[in-house]
N, C-alpha and C positions, 0 to 999 in steps of 0.2 A: 538554621539548625543541621547539623548532619543526619546525612542517612539514619545509623546506627542509633543516635540518639532519639532520633525519630521510634527506630521499628520496636529499640527495646521501652519507650514511653508507649506504642500503643497496643503490644503486648500488654502491657500493667493495666491497659481500662483508660488510656489517657483520650479521649474522643476527639480532642482538638489535633491530637499527631497522629493520630491515625488517617483526620482526614487531612493534613498536610501532606501525610508521606501519600494517599489516593491520590491527590494535585498534583504530585512530582510528576506519576508518572503515566495521569492519563492520556496526554498526549501522545506518549511515545506505545500506548497499548493502542490507543485510536488509530493512529497512522502508518503502523504494523498492519492494523484489521484491513485499511485501508488498500493497502496496497495487495493485499492478499484477497479482499472479498469484491474490490471495485466498486461497490454498492456502496455508499456512505450511508444508508438508512439499514443496510445489513451490519457494514462494522459497527454503528451505535449498537446495535444490540450485541454483538459480539464483545465489542471490549466491556460493552457495562457486566456481561457473564463473565469475562478474565478476569476484571479487577474484584469481585465478589468470588472468585477464586482464591485470590493473591490472601483478600483480604480473612478470607476462612483457614489460610494454611500457612498466614503469617509466623505461627507459631512455630510453625515447624522447619523456618529459614536459620540456617547453621551457621552460612558465612563462608559455606563453600567453595562461592561463586561473589561474584559482583552482585549487588541485588537488585541490578539492572538485567542481568544477563539470568539471574533465578524467576525472575518478570518474563523475562522474554520464553524462557523455558516454557512457562505454563502458558501463556500467550500461543506457543507455535503448535504444543502439545491442542490445545482446543479449539484453535482455525483449520488443523488438521485434519481431526477424526472426531470432537464432541459436535462440530454443525458438518459434517459433512455435505447435507441436503442444502448449505447453500454452497457448498464450491458444485456441485453439482447443475444448481442452479445457472450457476457462472459460468462454466465451462464454454471454450471455445476450441476452436482449431483453427490451425495454421492457414489449412485449406478455405477456411469457409473467410478468414480474415483477410486474404489475400484476395476474393474473388468481389469480398466487399470495397477493399482500394480502388480494383482493376473495374469495377463500375463505376467509381466516384471520376475514374480519370475519363474514362468514357465517357460520362455525362458533361463532364466540364468541356469537351472537344463541340459539344454539338449543342450546348445551352446558350440561351442568348441573354442568361443572366451575368452582366458586367460589372458591379457593383464591386466599390474597394471593397477583400475582405476587414470585416474588425476582428482587429487582436485578439480580443478577449472572446473570440466563435474560434476563431484561429488555436489559439492556445487551448479550448473545451477540445478539439480536434485532437491536435497533438499529445495531452494527456490522454484524452480518452483509448486513442489508439495504441499508444502505448502502455496501458493497462489492461488493453485487451491482448496486447502480444505476451503478458504475463497470465491472463486467465489460461491458453493455450497450452502451458505446460501444467503436469498434472498435478495435486497440490504437493506431493513432496517434493517435487523436482524444485516447485515454485517456492514453498519456503525457505528451502537451501539457497533460491537466487538471491532471494530480498537478504537470508542475513550475511549472507556472504559475498555477495555483488555488489549490492547496493547500499547494505548498512556496514558493509565492510567488517563484519565481526572476524576476528582471527581463523584459523581453523576449529583448533580446540575446544573455544569456545562456542563455536557453530556446532563442534560436532555434539558437546556435552547437554548444547540444549536440545538438542533434537533426539540423543539417549542413546545416536549409533556413534558408532569406532571416527577416528580422521581420517581412513580413508575412505571410507564410506561418505563423509560428507564432501569430501576432496572430490571422487566421484559425480556423487550428483549435482554438483556446483558446475565440473565442469560438463556436464552432459547436457544441463540449461541452458549456460552460455552457447554452447555450441550452437542448439535451436533456436533461440535467440539474435544472435548474431545470422544464423544464416539466413532466418526471413528478413532482418536489417537489409541485408546485407542486396540481397535481389529485391525490396521493395520497397526501401523507406527512405525517403529523402534526407529526412533529416542526419539520419546517419554517414552515405553517402549522396552527396551534389548531384553524382550520375546520373541519381535512377528520376524518375519524372516524380513522382509524385510529392507535393507539398500540402502541408495542414490545411493551407490554403485555399488550397483548389477544391478541399471536398469539402467546404463550409455550405454550399448552393446544395448541395448534393444530398448532406445526412439530414438535413435542414426539411430537405423536398419530400423525402424519406422515412420523416419521423423518427431517425435516431437522432439526432441534437434537437433540443429543444429551447432556442433563445430565451422565454421565461424559466425554463427550471435546467440550470446548468451544475451542472452537478463537481465539477474542478475549480475551474478556472478563476471562480468567485469566492470560492469555500474560504472561509477561514484558516490560516495558517499561522505555526509557530517558526518559520523561517521562508525563508524564500531566497532563490538564486537566479541570478543571469542568465536570461534564455538567449539573448539576440546571437549569439557569435554559436548555436548550434549545427545551424544545415552544415554538413560534411564532417561533420566532429569525425566519424568512423571510430569509436567508444560508446558500445552499446551500453554498459552499465553506469556511464558519465552522463548521459541524456536520461537515466532512470534519476542519477542522483542529483541531475538541476530541476526534478520535481519536486514542488513545493513539501513540506513539514505539515501536515496537516494537522491542524489542532483540534480539540474534542469543542462543540458547541455548545454554548452557554447554556444550552439545557438539556446536556448532557451532563455539566459538573451538576446541574439545579439536581437531579434525578440523581445521581448518585450520592448526593449530599442526602437526600430521602432517603435512600435505599441503607446507606449507612447506619441513618438513624434507627431505622426499622431494624437493623440485624444487630445491633448496640443493647434495643429491649428488647431481644428476643434471647 
């Protein structure tokens, strides 16, 4: 069923249409939340709050943009402003991240652990590290980079989502791109094969220091709605493409069940 029809029926009180509408966007909202906050548990909470806002404001949608763009606007505002404490908890710095990478490289030269790297753990390190780079950006530049560079929203749409001018959106994307690119160019072996760091090299160190728990992976085994080939990423020399190669994470089944229960509560109130 077309989105416009679902919106019309949902606004008229059709419970099934409202559930279908929420189901059609929940993975997008959750995936955006994961990219912004990095922690799947925080992302679940944020996505749930965002979807409730979408439901409660649905009658105000006037079609001035595509529905998904309108949803992105609600999501972006919430992720940047309403839950700022989550951003503070997640914040990193490029200097701190560089120190972790260097420590892992130094450990690899002295370690007696010569086990062949586990591909799943290597993928976990790759995604965790690229996510950490995003967390080194302040929330305003992080959301602009995600929308403009990773999700590739057109400039006018990205500016409307964030409620800023096209020029301001362009500048935020440019600044964030320069920061991420500058870090990858110096440190990341996925970006440039001339750099010594490899995700597989970092695996033993991250396990020994407790940064990675093989029994509780956050990304490499997470349910996805779409995944992409990553074998040929090393030496890609394109920062945004590395992020676009990360999977599109699907909201867990427990999340969908919780949303249905919340929607039932909303509809009875």
